[in-house]
Wavefront OBJ file of the C-alpha trace (Angstrom):
o trace
v 7.877 14.030 21.131
v 8.954 16.621 18.636
v 6.523 17.565 15.818
v 7.780 17.148 12.311
v 7.273 19.622 9.607
v 7.210 18.785 5.894
v 7.336 22.267 4.327
v 10.395 21.331 2.341
v 8.485 18.402 0.839
v 5.362 20.290 -0.139
v 6.665 21.221 -3.503
v 7.504 17.564 -4.270
v 3.747 16.813 -4.129
v 2.775 19.562 -6.597
v 3.625 17.422 -9.748
v 1.611 14.310 -8.750
v -1.380 16.499 -7.647
v -1.290 18.467 -10.891
v -1.023 15.205 -12.890
v -4.043 13.844 -11.100
v -6.054 16.912 -11.715
v -5.159 16.866 -15.344
v -6.290 13.240 -15.780
v -9.504 14.001 -13.852
v -10.243 16.825 -16.395
v -9.431 14.477 -19.252
v -11.911 11.846 -17.904
v -14.571 14.535 -17.409
v -14.115 15.795 -20.978
v -14.362 12.294 -22.278
v -17.517 11.633 -20.391
v -19.182 14.884 -21.638
v -18.086 14.539 -25.240
v -18.245 10.833 -26.054
v -21.606 9.134 -27.145
v -20.614 5.536 -26.942
v -23.254 2.835 -27.231
v -21.199 0.415 -25.057
v -21.033 0.194 -21.308
v -17.843 1.222 -19.640
v -16.692 2.411 -16.265
v -16.123 6.164 -15.729
v -14.896 6.348 -12.136
v -14.979 4.578 -8.747
v -14.416 5.656 -5.084
v -14.403 3.688 -1.958
v -12.634 2.298 1.164
v -9.357 0.365 1.007
v -7.847 -1.942 3.860
v -4.890 -4.253 3.710
v -2.752 -6.489 5.860
v 1.073 -6.321 5.258
v 3.778 -8.939 5.764
v 7.121 -6.878 6.091
v 10.769 -7.937 5.527
v 13.628 -5.676 6.751
v 17.074 -5.699 4.923
v 19.734 -3.878 7.124
v 23.396 -3.338 7.570
v 23.910 -1.434 10.825
v 25.095 -1.886 14.423
v 22.192 -0.183 16.045
v 19.977 2.973 16.097
v 21.606 6.400 16.196
v 22.529 7.542 19.600
v 21.402 4.292 21.371
v 24.253 2.185 23.045
v 24.488 -1.252 21.380
v 27.000 -4.218 21.390
v 25.507 -5.884 18.331
v 28.101 -6.428 15.676
v 25.522 -6.048 12.825
v 21.798 -6.196 12.255
v 21.149 -7.688 8.793
v 17.454 -8.592 8.651
v 14.153 -8.756 10.476
v 10.438 -9.109 9.729
v 7.045 -7.819 10.919
v 3.464 -7.109 10.105
v 1.450 -4.036 9.458
v -1.764 -2.703 7.988
v -3.071 0.131 5.801
v -6.482 1.795 5.941
v -7.975 4.658 3.995
v -9.695 5.958 0.925
v -9.332 5.174 -2.733
v -10.373 6.858 -6.032
v -9.964 5.996 -9.570
v -10.813 7.485 -13.045
v -10.824 5.710 -16.417
v -9.553 7.892 -19.275
v -9.779 4.934 -21.493
v -11.902 1.843 -21.202
v -9.060 -0.519 -20.248
v -6.809 1.969 -18.502
v -7.194 3.850 -15.281
v -5.310 6.103 -12.831
v -6.037 6.291 -9.089
v -4.989 7.360 -5.719
v -5.021 5.871 -2.221
v -4.763 8.047 0.858
v -3.891 5.750 3.752
v -2.785 5.486 7.375
v -0.130 2.805 7.322
v 1.920 0.796 9.796
v 5.179 -0.982 9.094
v 5.960 -2.577 12.468
v 8.537 -5.235 13.026
v 11.589 -6.565 14.743
v 15.334 -6.537 13.799
v 17.180 -9.499 15.171
v 20.885 -10.680 15.378
v 22.509 -13.511 17.210
v 26.185 -13.323 18.346
v 28.469 -16.160 19.441
v 31.252 -15.184 21.758
v 33.686 -17.005 24.025
v 33.256 -16.055 27.717
v 34.839 -17.274 31.052
v 32.434 -18.951 33.494
v 33.535 -20.843 36.594
v 37.141 -20.723 35.361
v 36.062 -22.324 32.044
v 35.873 -20.916 28.602
v 32.586 -21.506 26.912
v 30.659 -20.273 23.913
v 27.816 -18.007 24.827
v 25.042 -16.904 22.371
v 23.679 -13.423 22.782
v 20.508 -12.290 21.097
v 20.134 -8.529 20.017
v 16.628 -7.181 19.195
v 15.106 -3.940 18.146
v 11.276 -3.798 18.082
v 9.944 -0.855 16.077
v 6.682 0.833 15.438
v 6.614 2.849 12.211
v 3.406 4.664 11.526
v 2.950 6.891 8.422
v 0.448 8.790 6.379
v 0.778 7.373 2.818
v -0.254 8.749 -0.555
v -0.153 6.386 -3.492
v -0.496 7.200 -7.177
v -1.166 4.184 -9.482
v -2.101 3.230 -12.978
v -4.205 0.251 -13.990
v -4.857 -1.989 -16.980
v -7.688 -4.438 -17.478
v -6.481 -7.327 -19.743
v -9.592 -9.430 -18.848
v -13.047 -8.407 -17.726
v -12.845 -7.612 -13.935
v -9.070 -8.395 -13.685
v -6.864 -5.309 -13.173
v -3.083 -5.152 -13.172
v -1.897 -2.206 -11.195
v 1.473 -0.474 -10.540
v 2.366 2.733 -8.711
v 4.487 4.813 -6.322
v 3.961 5.651 -2.674
v 5.054 8.557 -0.628
v 5.117 7.834 3.239
v 5.068 10.736 5.631
v 6.615 9.114 8.649
v 5.006 9.934 12.118
v 7.736 9.610 14.802
v 8.514 5.994 14.928
v 9.358 4.357 18.350
v 11.690 1.515 19.340
v 12.328 -0.922 22.207
v 15.898 -2.419 22.299
v 17.402 -5.348 24.403
v 20.279 -7.682 24.519
v 19.715 -11.105 26.086
v 21.804 -14.190 26.936
v 20.308 -17.098 24.957
v 22.715 -19.874 26.084
v 24.056 -21.248 28.358
v 21.438 -20.855 31.129
v 23.956 -20.527 34.058
v 25.655 -17.247 33.202
v 24.554 -13.691 33.784
v 25.627 -10.142 32.984
v 27.379 -7.881 35.334
v 24.013 -6.503 36.476
v 23.048 -10.015 37.713
v 20.460 -10.306 34.951
v 20.267 -12.155 31.656
v 19.214 -8.909 29.850
v 20.972 -5.521 29.468
v 21.128 -2.498 27.135
v 17.310 -2.031 27.423
v 16.249 1.263 25.909
v 13.116 2.579 24.350
v 11.870 5.833 22.986
v 11.482 7.744 19.764
v 13.660 6.785 16.790
v 16.264 9.385 16.053
v 17.436 10.210 12.587
v 14.394 8.690 10.840
v 13.625 9.909 7.318
v 10.722 12.222 7.282
v 9.568 10.972 3.865
v 9.878 7.444 2.546
v 9.477 6.562 -1.180
v 8.291 3.118 -2.336
v 7.164 1.316 -5.533
v 4.528 -1.436 -5.874
v 2.743 -3.713 -8.418
v -0.035 -6.202 -8.104
v -3.418 -7.305 -9.340
v -7.106 -6.985 -8.201
v -10.293 -8.660 -9.229
v -13.747 -6.942 -9.217
v -16.621 -8.898 -7.708
v -20.034 -7.127 -8.354
v -22.351 -7.003 -5.445
v -25.527 -5.930 -7.408
v -26.843 -6.321 -10.964
v -25.847 -2.924 -12.094
v -22.194 -3.336 -10.971
v -22.309 -0.129 -9.109
v -21.137 -1.714 -5.895
v -17.915 -3.826 -6.180
v -15.741 -5.794 -3.814
v -12.328 -6.064 -5.167
v -9.600 -8.304 -3.452
v -5.924 -7.062 -4.252
v -2.499 -8.523 -3.805
v 0.631 -6.302 -4.185
v 4.412 -6.615 -3.814
v 6.155 -3.466 -2.593
v 9.662 -2.229 -1.857
v 11.059 0.864 -0.315
v 13.448 2.928 -2.417
v 15.285 4.890 0.252
v 16.475 3.957 3.830
v 14.437 4.297 6.919
v 17.228 6.113 8.660
v 19.287 9.063 7.418
v 22.680 7.622 8.335
v 22.164 3.794 8.363
v 21.397 1.180 5.756
v 17.929 -0.122 6.572
v 15.269 -0.739 3.965
v 11.930 -2.557 3.961
v 9.748 -4.430 1.475
v 6.736 -6.606 1.696
v 3.514 -8.338 0.534
v 0.141 -6.569 0.869
v -3.192 -8.361 0.774
v -5.997 -5.853 0.552
v -9.744 -5.333 -0.072
v -11.484 -2.584 -1.890
v -15.161 -1.711 -1.296
v -16.154 0.669 -4.091
v -19.020 2.577 -5.587
v -18.551 2.501 -9.423
v -20.202 4.821 -11.984
v -20.706 3.494 -15.412
v -21.673 5.174 -18.698
v -25.247 4.415 -19.671
v -25.401 3.116 -23.239
v -27.378 5.332 -25.677
v -30.303 3.056 -26.829
v -31.745 4.146 -30.198
v -35.568 3.826 -30.260
v -36.943 1.204 -32.688
v -38.050 2.450 -36.099
v -41.887 2.561 -36.130
v -43.480 -0.038 -38.391
v -46.744 1.300 -40.244
v -49.891 -0.422 -39.212
v -51.676 -2.658 -41.764
v -54.852 -1.193 -43.234
v -58.198 -2.169 -41.898
v -59.818 -5.352 -43.473
v -62.538 -3.482 -45.499
v -59.793 -1.305 -47.086
v -57.835 -4.401 -48.076
v -61.065 -5.866 -49.658
v -61.722 -2.771 -51.650
v -58.148 -2.709 -52.883
v -58.425 -6.257 -54.113
v -61.771 -5.628 -55.893
v -60.241 -2.852 -57.855
l 1 2 3 4 5 6 7 8 9 10 11 12 13 14 15 16 17 18 19 20 21 22 23 24 25 26 27 28 29 30 31 32 33 34 35 36 37 38 39 40 41 42 43 44 45 46 47 48 49 50 51 52 53 54 55 56 57 58 59 60 61 62 63 64 65 66 67 68 69 70 71 72 73 74 75 76 77 78 79 80 81 82 83 84 85 86 87 88 89 90 91 92 93 94 95 96 97 98 99 100 101 102 103 104 105 106 107 108 109 110 111 112 113 114 115 116 117 118 119 120 121 122 123 124 125 126 127 128 129 130 131 132 133 134 135 136 137 138 139 140 141 142 143 144 145 146 147 148 149 150 151 152 153 154 155 156 157 158 159 160 161 162 163 164 165 166 167 168 169 170 171 172 173 174 175 176 177 178 179 180 181 182 183 184 185 186 187 188 189 190 191 192 193 194 195 196 197 198 199 200 201 202 203 204 205 206 207 208 209 210 211 212 213 214 215 216 217 218 219 220 221 222 223 224 225 226 227 228 229 230 231 232 233 234 235 236 237 238 239 240 241 242 243 244 245 246 247 248 249 250 251 252 253 254 255 256 257 258 259 260 261 262 263 264 265 266 267 268 269 270 271 272 273 274 275 276 277 278 279 280 281 282 283 284 285 286 287
C-alpha cells in the first residue's frame, strides 16, 4: 500500500491550531487575573469513545478502476467507532472551546439491486442481481468544537472535523439473488469479485456536527466526570475525488474527564470582641 503524504494540507491546520492556542492563553489569563467568589470550571481533559451509525448517500456506478455492471449505487449503511483524547477550556462560565484527537472508522456497505430480463431454458424471465461494495474507511480525526451550558451539567456542542484518511479498502461482488436455477457464465452465482485499496480516495475529509452531553459527577468535588454525548454529523465533501459519495451519521459517545474548578475565595469572618470578665462588668455597674 502506498503511503499518503499530507504536506499540502499542513498549512490548513495552522489557523485552527493558532485559534486554540489563543483561546488557551485567554483562559489562562482569566484564571490568573479574576478573583471570583463563585465556583466555575476552568478546564477539563480526558478520554472519549463513541459508537457510530453511518448512512451513505451516493450516485456512482462503482469504484474508480474496478470493473462493475451496477447501473447506480445510491445508498448504503454501516457502523463505526471513534476513540481518543479530549480537551476543553472555559473562557466564560457558560461557554467552552475544545478539541478531540481521535482514531475513527466509517465502515459500511453500498448496495444496489438490478432487475433484468434474461433467457433461461428458452424462456425469458426476470432476474434480480445484487451489487455490493463493502468498505473499510479508517482515519485520524481532529475536531474543534464550542459548547454552551444552558442548564447546570447540560452542554450543547457544535464543531467541525477534519479526517485524515488512512488508505481505505474495499471488497466488491455481484450476485444472482433470484431465480435460484440460473448461473453466470463462470458456472457460479457470483462474479466481478474484487478487493484491494480504494483508489481515488480524498486524502482529507471535512465534516460538521452538533449535539449535546450531560455531566455526571463521580465524586463530591466534581473533579471526575462521566459525560454521555449524542451527536449528529455530516460529511461536507465526497469520499472519492471523482465520484459522488458522501456519508453522515449518528454518534453516541462517552467522555471520562478530569475537571479543574476555580476555588472560591472565602473571606475570613470578622472577629467579634470578647465580653469583659464578670468582675469588670460589676465594677462598671457600681460606678
